[in-house]
C-alpha atoms as an extended CHARMM CRD file, in Angstrom:
* protein
*
       272  EXT
         1         1  MET       CA             -5.8170000000       20.0060000000        7.0440000000  PROA      1               0.0000000000
         2         2  MET       CA             -4.6860000000       17.4850000000        4.5480000000  PROA      2               0.0000000000
         3         3  ASN       CA             -5.2340000000       13.7050000000        5.8970000000  PROA      3               0.0000000000
         4         4  LEU       CA             -2.1230000000       12.5700000000        5.2960000000  PROA      4               0.0000000000
         5         5  ILE       CA             -1.1810000000        8.6880000000        5.9780000000  PROA      5               0.0000000000
         6         6  VAL       CA              2.6150000000        8.0210000000        6.3390000000  PROA      6               0.0000000000
         7         7  VAL       CA              3.9510000000        4.4320000000        5.2630000000  PROA      7               0.0000000000
         8         8  PRO       CA              7.7660000000        5.0160000000        6.8440000000  PROA      8               0.0000000000
         9         9  ASN       CA             10.6630000000        3.3350000000        5.5990000000  PROA      9               0.0000000000
        10        10  LYS       CA             12.9240000000        3.0900000000        8.6320000000  PROA      10              0.0000000000
        11        11  LYS       CA             12.0060000000        2.4380000000       12.5160000000  PROA      11              0.0000000000
        12        12  GLU       CA             14.4940000000        5.2750000000       13.6130000000  PROA      12              0.0000000000
        13        13  GLU       CA             12.2100000000        7.7390000000       11.2810000000  PROA      13              0.0000000000
        14        14  ILE       CA              9.1080000000        7.0470000000       12.8850000000  PROA      14              0.0000000000
        15        15  ASN       CA              9.3020000000        9.7380000000       15.7420000000  PROA      15              0.0000000000
        16        16  SER       CA             10.2620000000       12.0830000000       13.2600000000  PROA      16              0.0000000000
        17        17  ILE       CA              7.2690000000       11.5520000000       10.7620000000  PROA      17              0.0000000000
        18        18  LEU       CA              4.8640000000       11.3870000000       13.6750000000  PROA      18              0.0000000000
        19        19  SER       CA              6.0110000000       14.5060000000       14.9100000000  PROA      19              0.0000000000
        20        20  LYS       CA              4.6460000000       16.3540000000       11.8210000000  PROA      20              0.0000000000
        21        21  ASN       CA              1.3730000000       17.5860000000       10.6410000000  PROA      21              0.0000000000
        22        22  ILE       CA              0.1200000000       14.3020000000        9.8490000000  PROA      22              0.0000000000
        23        23  LYS       CA             -3.0770000000       12.2080000000       10.2610000000  PROA      23              0.0000000000
        24        24  GLY       CA             -0.7330000000        8.6910000000       10.9410000000  PROA      24              0.0000000000
        25        25  ILE       CA              1.0480000000        5.8310000000        9.9930000000  PROA      25              0.0000000000
        26        26  ILE       CA              0.6530000000        2.6710000000        8.3490000000  PROA      26              0.0000000000
        27        27  LEU       CA              3.4610000000       -0.1450000000        9.8720000000  PROA      27              0.0000000000
        28        28  GLY       CA              3.7520000000       -3.9190000000        8.6570000000  PROA      28              0.0000000000
        29        29  VAL       CA              3.1930000000       -6.4000000000       10.9460000000  PROA      29              0.0000000000
        30        30  GLU       CA              6.5940000000       -8.4000000000       11.1910000000  PROA      30              0.0000000000
        31        31  SER       CA              6.3220000000      -11.6160000000        8.6410000000  PROA      31              0.0000000000
        32        32  LEU       CA              2.3460000000      -10.7580000000        7.5750000000  PROA      32              0.0000000000
        33        33  SER       CA              3.2270000000       -7.3670000000        5.3960000000  PROA      33              0.0000000000
        34        34  ILE       CA              5.3360000000       -7.1240000000        2.0300000000  PROA      34              0.0000000000
        35        35  TYR       CA              6.2070000000       -3.1180000000        3.3180000000  PROA      35              0.0000000000
        36        36  ASN       CA              9.5620000000       -2.6380000000        3.6530000000  PROA      36              0.0000000000
        37        37  LEU       CA              9.5620000000       -1.6360000000        7.1720000000  PROA      37              0.0000000000
        38        38  SER       CA              7.8330000000       -4.6250000000        9.3130000000  PROA      38              0.0000000000
        39        39  LEU       CA              7.8150000000       -4.7970000000       12.9460000000  PROA      39              0.0000000000
        40        40  PRO       CA              6.8060000000       -7.1620000000       15.9650000000  PROA      40              0.0000000000
        41        41  LEU       CA              2.9880000000       -6.2920000000       17.3720000000  PROA      41              0.0000000000
        42        42  ASP       CA              4.5180000000       -5.4780000000       20.6440000000  PROA      42              0.0000000000
        43        43  GLU       CA              6.5440000000       -2.2710000000       18.9740000000  PROA      43              0.0000000000
        44        44  ILE       CA              3.5060000000       -1.3290000000       16.9010000000  PROA      44              0.0000000000
        45        45  VAL       CA              1.7380000000       -1.4290000000       20.2670000000  PROA      45              0.0000000000
        46        46  ASN       CA              4.3430000000        0.5990000000       21.8220000000  PROA      46              0.0000000000
        47        47  ILE       CA              4.2490000000        3.3550000000       19.0820000000  PROA      47              0.0000000000
        48        48  SER       CA              0.9830000000        3.5540000000       19.6420000000  PROA      48              0.0000000000
        49        49  ASN       CA              0.7310000000        4.1180000000       22.9560000000  PROA      49              0.0000000000
        50        50  ASN       CA              2.8680000000        6.9410000000       22.5490000000  PROA      50              0.0000000000
        51        51  THR       CA              1.4750000000        9.0650000000       19.6030000000  PROA      51              0.0000000000
        52        52  ASN       CA             -2.3640000000       11.0150000000       19.5650000000  PROA      52              0.0000000000
        53        53  LYS       CA             -1.9270000000        9.6980000000       15.5630000000  PROA      53              0.0000000000
        54        54  GLU       CA             -3.6590000000        7.1990000000       14.1750000000  PROA      54              0.0000000000
        55        55  ILE       CA             -1.6720000000        3.7650000000       14.0340000000  PROA      55              0.0000000000
        56        56  ILE       CA             -2.3160000000        1.8480000000       11.3860000000  PROA      56              0.0000000000
        57        57  ILE       CA             -1.0920000000       -2.2560000000       11.1910000000  PROA      57              0.0000000000
        58        58  ALA       CA             -1.3180000000       -4.1610000000        7.7800000000  PROA      58              0.0000000000
        59        59  ILE       CA             -1.0940000000       -7.5340000000        7.2230000000  PROA      59              0.0000000000
        60        60  ASN       CA             -0.8510000000       -7.3740000000        3.6920000000  PROA      60              0.0000000000
        61        61  LYS       CA              0.5160000000      -10.3460000000        2.2530000000  PROA      61              0.0000000000
        62        62  MET       CA             -0.6940000000      -13.5340000000        0.2830000000  PROA      62              0.0000000000
        63        63  LEU       CA             -1.5600000000      -15.5970000000        3.0730000000  PROA      63              0.0000000000
        64        64  HSD       CA             -0.3450000000      -19.1530000000        3.2930000000  PROA      64              0.0000000000
        65        65  ASN       CA             -1.9400000000      -22.0180000000        5.4530000000  PROA      65              0.0000000000
        66        66  GLU       CA              0.7310000000      -21.9910000000        7.8730000000  PROA      66              0.0000000000
        67        67  ASP       CA              0.3850000000      -17.8600000000        8.3110000000  PROA      67              0.0000000000
        68        68  LEU       CA             -2.8410000000      -18.3750000000        9.4270000000  PROA      68              0.0000000000
        69        69  SER       CA             -2.4650000000      -19.1750000000       13.2080000000  PROA      69              0.0000000000
        70        70  LEU       CA             -0.0640000000      -16.0350000000       12.9120000000  PROA      70              0.0000000000
        71        71  VAL       CA             -3.0520000000      -14.0960000000       11.5410000000  PROA      71              0.0000000000
        72        72  GLU       CA             -4.8240000000      -15.1850000000       14.5190000000  PROA      72              0.0000000000
        73        73  GLU       CA             -2.9480000000      -14.5870000000       17.1000000000  PROA      73              0.0000000000
        74        74  VAL       CA             -1.9630000000      -10.9940000000       16.4120000000  PROA      74              0.0000000000
        75        75  LEU       CA             -5.9650000000       -9.8740000000       15.6470000000  PROA      75              0.0000000000
        76        76  GLU       CA             -6.6730000000      -11.8670000000       19.0970000000  PROA      76              0.0000000000
        77        77  ARG       CA             -4.0250000000       -9.4490000000       20.6130000000  PROA      77              0.0000000000
        78        78  VAL       CA             -5.0240000000       -6.5060000000       18.7240000000  PROA      78              0.0000000000
        79        79  LYS       CA             -8.5170000000       -6.1840000000       19.7920000000  PROA      79              0.0000000000
        80        80  LYS       CA             -6.7720000000       -5.4320000000       23.4590000000  PROA      80              0.0000000000
        81        81  THR       CA             -4.6700000000       -2.6100000000       21.8470000000  PROA      81              0.0000000000
        82        82  ASN       CA             -6.1720000000        1.3390000000       20.9910000000  PROA      82              0.0000000000
        83        83  ILE       CA             -4.9080000000        0.0760000000       17.4580000000  PROA      83              0.0000000000
        84        84  LYS       CA             -8.1230000000        1.0040000000       15.6970000000  PROA      84              0.0000000000
        85        85  LYS       CA             -7.2600000000        0.1290000000       11.8990000000  PROA      85              0.0000000000
        86        86  ILE       CA             -6.3000000000       -2.7750000000       10.0220000000  PROA      86              0.0000000000
        87        87  LEU       CA             -4.8120000000       -2.9170000000        6.1270000000  PROA      87              0.0000000000
        88        88  PHE       CA             -5.3240000000       -6.1950000000        4.8310000000  PROA      88              0.0000000000
        89        89  TYR       CA             -4.7740000000       -7.7550000000        1.2340000000  PROA      89              0.0000000000
        90        90  ASP       CA             -5.7660000000      -11.2200000000        1.9900000000  PROA      90              0.0000000000
        91        91  LEU       CA             -9.5400000000      -11.8510000000        2.6960000000  PROA      91              0.0000000000
        92        92  ALA       CA             -8.5870000000      -14.1560000000        5.5170000000  PROA      92              0.0000000000
        93        93  VAL       CA             -8.2730000000      -11.4940000000        7.3480000000  PROA      93              0.0000000000
        94        94  LEU       CA            -11.6650000000      -10.3620000000        6.7960000000  PROA      94              0.0000000000
        95        95  ASN       CA            -12.8610000000      -13.9770000000        7.8880000000  PROA      95              0.0000000000
        96        96  ILE       CA            -10.7290000000      -14.1970000000       10.8490000000  PROA      96              0.0000000000
        97        97  ALA       CA            -11.2160000000      -10.9300000000       12.1290000000  PROA      97              0.0000000000
        98        98  LYS       CA            -15.2600000000      -11.7850000000       11.7430000000  PROA      98              0.0000000000
        99        99  ARG       CA            -14.9670000000      -15.2940000000       13.6500000000  PROA      99              0.0000000000
       100       100  LEU       CA            -12.9940000000      -13.4680000000       16.6230000000  PROA      100             0.0000000000
       101       101  ASN       CA            -15.8210000000      -10.3340000000       16.7940000000  PROA      101             0.0000000000
       102       102  VAL       CA            -12.9520000000       -7.9470000000       16.3320000000  PROA      102             0.0000000000
       103       103  GLN       CA            -14.3740000000       -4.2550000000       16.6160000000  PROA      103             0.0000000000
       104       104  LYS       CA            -11.6510000000       -2.5550000000       14.2600000000  PROA      104             0.0000000000
       105       105  GLU       CA            -11.9760000000       -0.3140000000       11.3460000000  PROA      105             0.0000000000
       106       106  LEU       CA            -10.9340000000       -2.8360000000        8.2320000000  PROA      106             0.0000000000
       107       107  ILE       CA             -9.1000000000       -1.3480000000        5.2370000000  PROA      107             0.0000000000
       108       108  TYR       CA             -9.0520000000       -3.5040000000        2.2420000000  PROA      108             0.0000000000
       109       109  SER       CA             -6.2530000000       -3.0110000000       -0.0170000000  PROA      109             0.0000000000
       110       110  SER       CA             -6.1450000000       -5.5450000000       -2.6980000000  PROA      110             0.0000000000
       111       111  GLU       CA             -3.8810000000       -3.7590000000       -5.1280000000  PROA      111             0.0000000000
       112       112  HSD       CA             -5.0970000000       -4.1120000000       -8.6880000000  PROA      112             0.0000000000
       113       113  LEU       CA             -8.5210000000       -6.2080000000       -7.6370000000  PROA      113             0.0000000000
       114       114  ASN       CA            -10.5240000000       -3.9010000000       -6.0010000000  PROA      114             0.0000000000
       115       115  ALA       CA            -11.4610000000       -1.2880000000       -8.9890000000  PROA      115             0.0000000000
       116       116  SER       CA            -15.4300000000       -0.9390000000       -9.1520000000  PROA      116             0.0000000000
       117       117  ILE       CA            -18.6000000000        0.5240000000       -7.6580000000  PROA      117             0.0000000000
       118       118  ASP       CA            -19.8350000000       -2.5780000000       -7.4640000000  PROA      118             0.0000000000
       119       119  SER       CA            -17.0470000000       -4.5740000000       -5.9860000000  PROA      119             0.0000000000
       120       120  ASN       CA            -16.5790000000       -1.6720000000       -3.1220000000  PROA      120             0.0000000000
       121       121  ASN       CA            -20.4530000000       -1.3580000000       -2.1490000000  PROA      121             0.0000000000
       122       122  PHE       CA            -20.0360000000       -5.8990000000       -1.9280000000  PROA      122             0.0000000000
       123       123  TYR       CA            -17.1920000000       -5.2220000000        0.7810000000  PROA      123             0.0000000000
       124       124  PHE       CA            -18.8090000000       -2.1220000000        2.8090000000  PROA      124             0.0000000000
       125       125  ASN       CA            -21.7530000000       -4.7340000000        3.2590000000  PROA      125             0.0000000000
       126       126  HSD       CA            -19.4700000000       -7.4350000000        4.5470000000  PROA      126             0.0000000000
       127       127  GLY       CA            -18.2920000000       -4.8440000000        7.0580000000  PROA      127             0.0000000000
       128       128  VAL       CA            -15.2060000000       -3.0050000000        5.3990000000  PROA      128             0.0000000000
       129       129  LYS       CA            -16.0450000000        1.0990000000        5.6400000000  PROA      129             0.0000000000
       130       130  ASN       CA            -12.2640000000        1.3540000000        3.9170000000  PROA      130             0.0000000000
       131       131  VAL       CA            -10.2460000000        0.7480000000        0.5970000000  PROA      131             0.0000000000
       132       132  LEU       CA             -6.6490000000        1.2500000000       -0.3390000000  PROA      132             0.0000000000
       133       133  ILE       CA             -8.2690000000        2.1180000000       -3.6360000000  PROA      133             0.0000000000
       134       134  THR       CA             -6.1210000000        0.6700000000       -6.0370000000  PROA      134             0.0000000000
       135       135  SER       CA             -4.1280000000        2.8670000000       -8.5500000000  PROA      135             0.0000000000
       136       136  ASP       CA             -4.6560000000        1.0520000000      -11.7180000000  PROA      136             0.0000000000
       137       137  ILE       CA             -7.7360000000        2.8820000000      -12.5190000000  PROA      137             0.0000000000
       138       138  THR       CA             -7.9470000000        7.1580000000      -13.3100000000  PROA      138             0.0000000000
       139       139  TYR       CA             -8.8550000000        9.8680000000      -10.7180000000  PROA      139             0.0000000000
       140       140  LYS       CA            -12.3170000000       10.6030000000      -12.1770000000  PROA      140             0.0000000000
       141       141  GLU       CA            -12.8710000000        6.4990000000      -11.8460000000  PROA      141             0.0000000000
       142       142  ILE       CA            -11.8010000000        7.0080000000       -8.4630000000  PROA      142             0.0000000000
       143       143  PHE       CA            -14.5620000000        9.8400000000       -7.9870000000  PROA      143             0.0000000000
       144       144  ASP       CA            -17.4140000000        7.3180000000       -9.2610000000  PROA      144             0.0000000000
       145       145  ILE       CA            -16.1510000000        4.9150000000       -6.6630000000  PROA      145             0.0000000000
       146       146  LYS       CA            -16.5060000000        7.9310000000       -3.7880000000  PROA      146             0.0000000000
       147       147  ALA       CA            -19.2650000000        9.0820000000       -5.0440000000  PROA      147             0.0000000000
       148       148  LYS       CA            -21.5390000000        5.7470000000       -5.3150000000  PROA      148             0.0000000000
       149       149  THR       CA            -20.2330000000        3.9340000000       -2.5910000000  PROA      149             0.0000000000
       150       150  LYS       CA            -20.1850000000        4.4540000000        1.5730000000  PROA      150             0.0000000000
       151       151  MET       CA            -16.0760000000        4.0610000000        1.2880000000  PROA      151             0.0000000000
       152       152  SER       CA            -13.9600000000        5.8350000000        2.5800000000  PROA      152             0.0000000000
       153       153  ILE       CA            -11.0380000000        5.7470000000        0.2900000000  PROA      153             0.0000000000
       154       154  TYR       CA             -7.2860000000        6.1220000000        0.7010000000  PROA      154             0.0000000000
       155       155  TYR       CA             -5.3370000000        6.7860000000       -2.4150000000  PROA      155             0.0000000000
       156       156  THR       CA             -1.5340000000        6.6360000000       -2.1600000000  PROA      156             0.0000000000
       157       157  VAL       CA             -0.2360000000       10.2800000000       -3.8860000000  PROA      157             0.0000000000
       158       158  TYR       CA              3.5760000000        9.1520000000       -3.5660000000  PROA      158             0.0000000000
       159       159  GLY       CA              5.6810000000        5.8330000000       -3.3730000000  PROA      159             0.0000000000
       160       160  HSD       CA              6.4300000000        2.9880000000       -5.2510000000  PROA      160             0.0000000000
       161       161  LEU       CA              3.1390000000        0.6960000000       -6.3360000000  PROA      161             0.0000000000
       162       162  PRO       CA              3.3810000000       -3.0330000000       -6.4420000000  PROA      162             0.0000000000
       163       163  ILE       CA              3.1350000000       -4.1910000000       -9.9470000000  PROA      163             0.0000000000
       164       164  PHE       CA              3.9630000000       -7.9940000000      -10.0610000000  PROA      164             0.0000000000
       165       165  TYR       CA              4.4310000000      -10.5700000000       -7.4570000000  PROA      165             0.0000000000
       166       166  SER       CA              5.3530000000      -14.1260000000       -7.7060000000  PROA      166             0.0000000000
       167       167  ARG       CA              6.1070000000      -16.4120000000       -4.7160000000  PROA      167             0.0000000000
       168       168  ARG       CA              9.1320000000      -17.7320000000       -6.6810000000  PROA      168             0.0000000000
       169       169  TYR       CA             12.7450000000      -16.3150000000       -5.9280000000  PROA      169             0.0000000000
       170       170  LEU       CA             13.4030000000      -14.8940000000       -8.9930000000  PROA      170             0.0000000000
       171       171  ILE       CA             16.3530000000      -12.2870000000       -8.8300000000  PROA      171             0.0000000000
       172       172  SER       CA             17.8780000000      -15.6540000000       -6.8480000000  PROA      172             0.0000000000
       173       173  ASN       CA             16.8490000000      -17.9130000000      -10.2140000000  PROA      173             0.0000000000
       174       174  TYR       CA             18.1830000000      -15.1600000000      -12.6210000000  PROA      174             0.0000000000
       175       175  PHE       CA             21.6900000000      -14.6510000000      -10.8690000000  PROA      175             0.0000000000
       176       176  SER       CA             21.9870000000      -18.7230000000      -10.7800000000  PROA      176             0.0000000000
       177       177  TYR       CA             20.7770000000      -19.1410000000      -14.4660000000  PROA      177             0.0000000000
       178       178  ILE       CA             23.7450000000      -16.2990000000      -15.5540000000  PROA      178             0.0000000000
       179       179  ASN       CA             26.1170000000      -18.0130000000      -13.1370000000  PROA      179             0.0000000000
       180       180  LYS       CA             26.6900000000      -15.3620000000      -11.2840000000  PROA      180             0.0000000000
       181       181  LYS       CA             26.3340000000      -14.4720000000       -7.4180000000  PROA      181             0.0000000000
       182       182  LYS       CA             23.2370000000      -12.4020000000       -5.9090000000  PROA      182             0.0000000000
       183       183  GLU       CA             25.1980000000       -9.2890000000       -4.5060000000  PROA      183             0.0000000000
       184       184  ASP       CA             21.1930000000       -8.0260000000       -3.2020000000  PROA      184             0.0000000000
       185       185  THR       CA             18.1550000000       -8.4360000000       -2.6200000000  PROA      185             0.0000000000
       186       186  MET       CA             16.9260000000       -5.5030000000       -4.6490000000  PROA      186             0.0000000000
       187       187  TYR       CA             17.9200000000       -4.2650000000       -8.4610000000  PROA      187             0.0000000000
       188       188  TYR       CA             16.0290000000       -2.0640000000      -10.8250000000  PROA      188             0.0000000000
       189       189  ILE       CA             14.7050000000       -3.3590000000      -14.2950000000  PROA      189             0.0000000000
       190       190  LYS       CA             14.7850000000       -0.8090000000      -17.0450000000  PROA      190             0.0000000000
       191       191  ASN       CA             12.2710000000       -0.3340000000      -19.6470000000  PROA      191             0.0000000000
       192       192  GLU       CA             11.8020000000        3.0320000000      -21.9090000000  PROA      192             0.0000000000
       193       193  GLU       CA             13.9630000000        5.1050000000      -19.5890000000  PROA      193             0.0000000000
       194       194  LEU       CA             11.7590000000        4.5020000000      -16.6160000000  PROA      194             0.0000000000
       195       195  ASN       CA             13.5070000000        2.1130000000      -13.5530000000  PROA      195             0.0000000000
       196       196  TYR       CA             11.6180000000       -0.7590000000      -11.8750000000  PROA      196             0.0000000000
       197       197  LEU       CA             12.5440000000       -2.1640000000       -8.8900000000  PROA      197             0.0000000000
       198       198  ILE       CA             12.8920000000       -5.3990000000       -8.4100000000  PROA      198             0.0000000000
       199       199  LYS       CA             12.6940000000       -6.6020000000       -4.6630000000  PROA      199             0.0000000000
       200       200  GLU       CA             13.4240000000      -10.2180000000       -3.4950000000  PROA      200             0.0000000000
       201       201  ALA       CA             11.8870000000      -11.2890000000        0.3260000000  PROA      201             0.0000000000
       202       202  ASP       CA             11.3040000000      -14.7290000000        2.1410000000  PROA      202             0.0000000000
       203       203  TYR       CA              7.8900000000      -14.1120000000        0.7140000000  PROA      203             0.0000000000
       204       204  GLY       CA              8.9680000000      -14.1480000000       -3.0730000000  PROA      204             0.0000000000
       205       205  THR       CA              9.5280000000      -11.2860000000       -5.6020000000  PROA      205             0.0000000000
       206       206  VAL       CA              7.8940000000       -8.1350000000       -6.1740000000  PROA      206             0.0000000000
       207       207  ILE       CA              8.2700000000       -5.7560000000       -9.0040000000  PROA      207             0.0000000000
       208       208  TYR       CA              7.1920000000       -1.8670000000       -8.0680000000  PROA      208             0.0000000000
       209       209  SER       CA              6.6570000000        0.6670000000      -10.0110000000  PROA      209             0.0000000000
       210       210  PRO       CA              8.7100000000        4.0840000000      -10.7220000000  PROA      210             0.0000000000
       211       211  CYS       CA              7.6800000000        6.4770000000       -8.2370000000  PROA      211             0.0000000000
       212       212  ILE       CA              4.7060000000        7.7430000000       -8.1800000000  PROA      212             0.0000000000
       213       213  ASN       CA              4.5480000000       11.9030000000       -7.2690000000  PROA      213             0.0000000000
       214       214  LEU       CA              0.6880000000       13.4730000000       -7.2500000000  PROA      214             0.0000000000
       215       215  LEU       CA              1.7740000000       16.2310000000       -5.2640000000  PROA      215             0.0000000000
       216       216  ASN       CA              1.4010000000       18.9060000000       -8.2500000000  PROA      216             0.0000000000
       217       217  PHE       CA             -2.3110000000       17.2560000000       -8.7880000000  PROA      217             0.0000000000
       218       218  ILE       CA             -3.3960000000       17.4210000000       -5.3350000000  PROA      218             0.0000000000
       219       219  SER       CA             -6.3430000000       20.0480000000       -6.0760000000  PROA      219             0.0000000000
       220       220  LYS       CA             -7.8460000000       17.2210000000       -8.4470000000  PROA      220             0.0000000000
       221       221  ILE       CA             -8.6200000000       14.9840000000       -5.9760000000  PROA      221             0.0000000000
       222       222  LYS       CA            -10.1850000000       17.0970000000       -2.8720000000  PROA      222             0.0000000000
       223       223  ASN       CA            -12.4110000000       14.6630000000       -2.3130000000  PROA      223             0.0000000000
       224       224  ILE       CA            -10.3500000000       11.7470000000       -0.9490000000  PROA      224             0.0000000000
       225       225  ASP       CA            -10.9650000000       10.4070000000        2.5370000000  PROA      225             0.0000000000
       226       226  TYR       CA             -6.7830000000       10.0650000000        3.0300000000  PROA      226             0.0000000000
       227       227  TYR       CA             -3.6680000000       10.5700000000        1.1310000000  PROA      227             0.0000000000
       228       228  VAL       CA             -0.6650000000        7.7920000000        1.5150000000  PROA      228             0.0000000000
       229       229  ILE       CA              2.3110000000        8.6810000000        1.1120000000  PROA      229             0.0000000000
       230       230  ASP       CA              4.6820000000        5.2990000000        0.9580000000  PROA      230             0.0000000000
       231       231  LEU       CA              8.2270000000        5.7730000000        1.8950000000  PROA      231             0.0000000000
       232       232  SER       CA              9.1920000000        2.4860000000        1.5680000000  PROA      232             0.0000000000
       233       233  PHE       CA             12.5510000000        2.3800000000       -0.5960000000  PROA      233             0.0000000000
       234       234  VAL       CA             12.7340000000        6.2050000000       -0.3740000000  PROA      234             0.0000000000
       235       235  GLU       CA             15.7480000000        7.8500000000        2.0520000000  PROA      235             0.0000000000
       236       236  ASP       CA             14.4770000000       11.0880000000        2.1210000000  PROA      236             0.0000000000
       237       237  ILE       CA             11.2190000000       12.2600000000        4.2630000000  PROA      237             0.0000000000
       238       238  SER       CA             11.0230000000       15.8930000000        3.2880000000  PROA      238             0.0000000000
       239       239  ILE       CA              8.3800000000       14.9790000000        0.8180000000  PROA      239             0.0000000000
       240       240  ILE       CA              6.0510000000       14.8880000000        3.4860000000  PROA      240             0.0000000000
       241       241  ASP       CA              6.8210000000       18.2610000000        4.0030000000  PROA      241             0.0000000000
       242       242  ASN       CA              5.9700000000       19.3680000000        0.5270000000  PROA      242             0.0000000000
       243       243  PHE       CA              2.6140000000       17.5550000000        0.6750000000  PROA      243             0.0000000000
       244       244  ILE       CA              1.9930000000       19.3710000000        3.7790000000  PROA      244             0.0000000000
       245       245  SER       CA              2.7470000000       23.0130000000        2.1770000000  PROA      245             0.0000000000
       246       246  GLY       CA              1.3780000000       22.8660000000       -0.8020000000  PROA      246             0.0000000000
       247       247  GLU       CA              4.4880000000       23.4480000000       -2.5670000000  PROA      247             0.0000000000
       248       248  GLU       CA              4.3490000000       21.8300000000       -6.0030000000  PROA      248             0.0000000000
       249       249  MET       CA              7.5300000000       20.4610000000       -7.3220000000  PROA      249             0.0000000000
       250       250  LYS       CA              9.6820000000       21.1490000000      -10.9730000000  PROA      250             0.0000000000
       251       251  GLY       CA             10.4360000000       18.8310000000      -13.2250000000  PROA      251             0.0000000000
       252       252  ASN       CA              8.2840000000       15.8600000000      -15.2930000000  PROA      252             0.0000000000
       253       253  LEU       CA              6.7400000000       14.0110000000      -12.2600000000  PROA      253             0.0000000000
       254       254  TYR       CA              5.6900000000       10.1510000000      -13.0110000000  PROA      254             0.0000000000
       255       255  THR       CA              1.9200000000        9.6470000000      -12.2720000000  PROA      255             0.0000000000
       256       256  GLY       CA              1.2930000000        6.3000000000      -13.1600000000  PROA      256             0.0000000000
       257       257  PHE       CA             -2.7090000000        5.5450000000      -14.3810000000  PROA      257             0.0000000000
       258       258  PHE       CA             -3.7650000000        8.8560000000      -12.4530000000  PROA      258             0.0000000000
       259       259  ASP       CA             -5.0900000000       10.5310000000      -15.4600000000  PROA      259             0.0000000000
       260       260  LYS       CA             -4.3590000000        7.7980000000      -18.4470000000  PROA      260             0.0000000000
       261       261  GLU       CA             -7.0020000000        5.4340000000      -19.1470000000  PROA      261             0.0000000000
       262       262  THR       CA             -6.3870000000        1.9240000000      -19.7110000000  PROA      262             0.0000000000
       263       263  THR       CA             -7.1510000000        0.7200000000      -23.1510000000  PROA      263             0.0000000000
       264       264  TYR       CA             -6.4190000000       -2.3320000000      -24.5990000000  PROA      264             0.0000000000
       265       265  LYS       CA             -6.7650000000       -3.1900000000      -28.4720000000  PROA      265             0.0000000000
       266       266  LEU       CA             -6.6480000000       -6.1570000000      -30.1450000000  PROA      266             0.0000000000
       267       267  LYS       CA             -4.6230000000       -7.1550000000      -32.8240000000  PROA      267             0.0000000000
       268       268  GLU       CA             -6.8660000000       -7.9530000000      -35.9080000000  PROA      268             0.0000000000
       269       269  GLU       CA             -7.4630000000      -11.1470000000      -36.7890000000  PROA      269             0.0000000000
       270       270  ARG       CA             -5.1020000000      -12.5500000000      -39.8900000000  PROA      270             0.0000000000
       271       271  LYS       CA             -7.1880000000      -13.5870000000      -43.1230000000  PROA      271             0.0000000000
       272       272  GLY       CA             -6.4330000000      -16.3970000000      -45.0750000000  PROA      272             0.0000000000
């Protein structure tokens, strides 16, 4: 059985997702997460109390000073629940969890920064046993991290990946500049036939990759501990069934950097 972890897109889909043959789900904590679906902690605890599946809470937005008291409140309350894991982005969460003696497993999710063996060993030595590994490296590089660290690896095999963040309200600023009314909080930017989703929220603006789909390549990454299906911005949850059954999909699936090395060549210095 594959250890599938799902990020739901809609509250009303949670029960249907939990009824499937998956390991668990990730739910963003309201006001502390960038996931499309974020819920009050009380609701997450209620969901956790009514399922035998693993419920992971996400505190994965970039934190500011005014957020810290809420983080402390959430972590203090989580200590008394059956929620077992906390996915986090900002290292303030790690420091507060240590100070409050929160005995929950931590999953470090830094998106672009944690991409080496040494960095993963560093965080392991500071009490972090799990990592949602960056998708900016190839699967062979992920294998090296898996083989040479003690980290349990979570890896996104489906979904839109955050590639850029700004604290500014870029969509609002753009429409103000062109003197047009902003009709929505989510749009697409087209680049070389690919559509990049851009979303504006109260915490700023995020640009996401086209939808990654590694369904046809699961056989290459069998030693990954957990496979994350991120349904944020996705309307159809049937892709979960495809991963469960192993049924491959036809077509040219977008795979990001899965098997593409990131190589940058500097321009030659001009002479004369």
